[in-house]
Structures are given as structure tokens and as C-alpha cells.
N, C-alpha and C positions, 0 to 999 in steps of 0.2 A: 350396015356393018355393025353399028352399035346394037341393033336388035339381035343380030346373030350372036354377038358376043354374050349378050344377056342370056339368050337361050342356051348357049354352050356351057356357061358357068353355073347355071341354076341347078342342073342335074346333080353335080357333086355335092352342092350345098344341101340339096334335098336329101341326099343319102346321109350326109353328116347329121342333119336334124333328126332323121329317122333313127340313126345309131344312138344319138344322145337320148332320144325319147325312150328307146329300149333299155339303155343303161339306167335311166332314172326309174323306169318301171321295174327293172330287176332289183334295184336298190330298195324300192318300196316293198317289193315282195319279200326280200330278205328281212327287212325290219319287221314286217307283219308276221313272219314265221320265226322271229328271233327266239332264242332260248329263254324260257320263262323260269326264273330262279325258283327253287323249292321253298316252301313257306318257312322253313327253319332258319333261313338266312336273313329273314326280316327285311330291312331296308337296304341290304347290301347285294351287290351282284356276286356271281360265283362262276367257277369254271363249268363248261358244258359237259353233261354226262347223260348216259342212258342206263336205266336199271335193266340188266340182262336177266337177272333171276333173283327172287326173294326166298329166303329161308327163315326158319324160326330163329330170331335173334340177330340176324345179319343179312346182307344182300351182296350181290355181285354187280358192280357198276363198270361201265366203259366210259373213260374220260377221253375227250378229244385232246390233240396236241395243243399246248398253250405256252405262253411266255410268262416268266416270273422274274421278279427281282429277288436276289438271295444273298445270304452271307453265311459263313460256316465257322465252326470252331471245333477243336478237339479237346475233350475234357476227360478228366479221370472220374469214372462213375457216370452218373446220369443226374446232374443237378440243375437247379433253377437259376443260379446267379448268372451263368453265362447266357441263359435264355434272355434275361433282361437286357444284357449288353447287345445281343444280336437284334432284339426287338427295337431298341432305340436307334440302331443304325438304319433299319428299314423304315422306321418312322421319319428319320431325317431325310431319307430319299424322297418319300412322298410329300414331305413338308419342304419342298423346293431345293433340296440338296441334289439336284440333277442338272444336266447341261442346259435344259430349257428354263431352269429356275422357276418351275411351275409347281403348284400344289395339285396333287392328284387325289381322286376319290378313293375311298376305302373299298376293298374287295374281300369277300370271304372265300375260303377260310384262311387263317394263319396256318400254314402247312409246315410241318417239321419232318425232315428225313432223319431217322435215327439208325446209325450203323454201329452196333455194339461190338465189343471184343476185338479191337484193333490195337496197334502199337505194342509197346513192350509188355510181355506177359499177357497180352490180350486184355489189358486192364483199362483201356481207353475207349471212348465213344466219339464217333464223328456225328456232329449235329449240324444240320443245314436248315436254316429257317427261310421260308419263302412267303412273299406277298405276290398275288397275281397281278399282272399288268391289266388295266381295264381293257375290255374288248375292243373299244374304238382306237386304242393305242397299240394294240398287239403288233401290227406290221412294223412300226417304227417307234419303239419305246425310247424315252429320254435316257441317256446314259448316266449312271451314278457318278458323282464327283469324288466319292470316297473309294479309294482303290481296293478296299476289302469288301465292297459291295459290287455285285455284278448281275448282268442279265443272263438268264439261263432258260433253256427250252425243256419242258417236260414232254416226252414223247407220248403218243397214245398209250393209255394204261388200262388194263382190266384189274380191278382191285376188289378184294373182299372187304366189306366195311361193316364195322360194329359201331352203333351210335349209343350214346348215353347222355343223360341230361344233367343240368346243374353245373356249377363251377367245379373243377377237378381239385379244389382245395376245400377242406372241411370248414376252415375259418370263413371262407367266402360264402359257403352255403348257409352258414348260420346267420349272416348279415342280410337283413331284408331291405335295407336302403343305404344309399351312399350320399349323404348330405354334402353339399359343397362342390360336387362334380357336375357342373352344369354343361361343360363342354365335353362331349363324348370322347374326343381324341385325347384331350388332356387327362381325362379319367382313365383311359386305357394305359397311358404312359405311367401315370402315378401308381396305378394298382397292378401293373403287369408283373411285378416281381412276385406276387403271391397267386397268380392265376393258375399255375400248373403244379399239381402234385404228381410227380412222375411215377410214384408207386401205383397210383390209380391207373395211369396209362398202361403200365406194364401188366397190371392185373387184367385189364380189358383185352390186351393183346393175347395173353395166355388163354383167356376165355374164348376168344375168337379162334385161336388155334385148335382148342378142344372141340369147338362146335363144328369146324370144318372136318376135323378128325381124319385128315389125309395129308401128310406132309408133301406128297408129290404134286399137290394142287397149287402150292404157293411157294414163294421165295422166303426162306426163313432166316436169311442173313441180315435183313433190315426190315424196318416198318416205318409207317408214317403216322403222325398224330395231326389232327385237324381240329381247330377251335373256331367256332362261329360266334359272332356277337352283333346284336343290333343296337341302335342308339337308345332304344327304350327297353332293352331286354336285360333282366336280372337273372334269368335262368338260361345259362349258356348251353348251347348244343355242341357236344364233343363227339369226335369220331377217332377210331384207330383203323388203319388200312394195312392190309397185306397184299402184295402184288401177286396176282395170279400168274401161273405158268401157262404159256400158250401151247 
């Protein structure tokens, strides 16, 4: 009787072992084929994308759906001070100001959604800053403890992308070294207020529109700016995005 019981119960367990083995094998295959970040992100991870088409001076990319932590503000004009405020809120989130109380790794890029011409007399701009949730935390990201910070999903996007080098601030471009900033994250926080020259971003967006030369191919009511930075990088990789119409 005991022998029969053993034979009867072994088959389901054999199936379970087989299923677990297949699951482990599938996980290893996934890791082996995982997205390899492009070289310009240096030592940071980044959202997954495919280059659909390359053109002189820009390219068309397809981004997968992804989860981001974000905060937003409505400003008059298009200025940098509010940028710093939003940046600090997101840094606080990845520096343990979340429901798990954990410190999270940096992901590139810092993504900003810019929606100009809103509010009274169309004189205001909605600015939403995003940090991507690390890939291994995408299914269940920790919740921000700051009520003005939230988790948001960016749907699959086709975007026209124009890249340009250096810091987008002339003052930063002139400086060749940053003595005293041995901790990369503290360096980012202390110098974030001068990272972005919005006139440069607007100039590049206009250049991208002119290069595409067809307003029916993209949404012109908003755009994205993206900034990448590595721990040893003094020459920042910048991008502006226009969302393609499907």
C-alpha cells in the first residue's frame, strides 16, 4: 500500500519539477536576451526601444510600455527653477522616500514631458518629470510617500528623436572638471539647477520639426526632453522627442 502511494504521488511531483525546470530555463533565456542598453547611457540602465528608421540628424524609435515615477508642475513660461524642485522630489523617492524605505538604482534618462500653451491666455506650461522604475521592479514598484509624486505608465511610443551632446547649459560646457563631487548622486543634486538651458531644448525641437518637414507625422502639442548621465561622464547625452502619429 505504501509502495502504491509512493508511485501514485510521484507523477504529479515529477510534473511539478518539470514545470519548475522549464520556468527556470525560460528565465535564463530571458536574461540572456535582455535588452542591452545603448553605449551613451554609460553605466545606467534605460527603457527598451528599437530603432525603426534612421534619418540624417534624427531617428525613429519604438519604445516598449514602461513604468515611471513622476511629478508635475504648471509654470509660467519654461524655466529651470521648478525643474530643480521636481528633480529633488524624484531623488527623494529613489533615496528611500517610498513605502519600502529602499534606495533604488539610477535609470536613464531623466525624461520631461513639456506641454506648452495651457492655462490663462495660453501662457503656462505643464512640465512632468519622470524617472524610470528599474526593470526588475516594474511589475510592483514601491509607492512614493510624497503625495505629489506618483507612479505612471508610459504606453508603447513611436518617437522621432534628435540627439545632441554636452550639457545643455553653456556654463556647464565650459567647465572641464567638478572638484569635490565624489558622490555622483550628490553631484547631480547640487548641480541640477544649472543642468538645463531650455532655449537649447526648444531650438533642437524646432530643428527636429524642420528636419521631419511634415506636421502630419507627429503630435505638435507637446514634446519630451531626455537627459542621460553616467557616473564618469562630463559630456552629457541629450535628446528631444516628438511623438509620431500612428
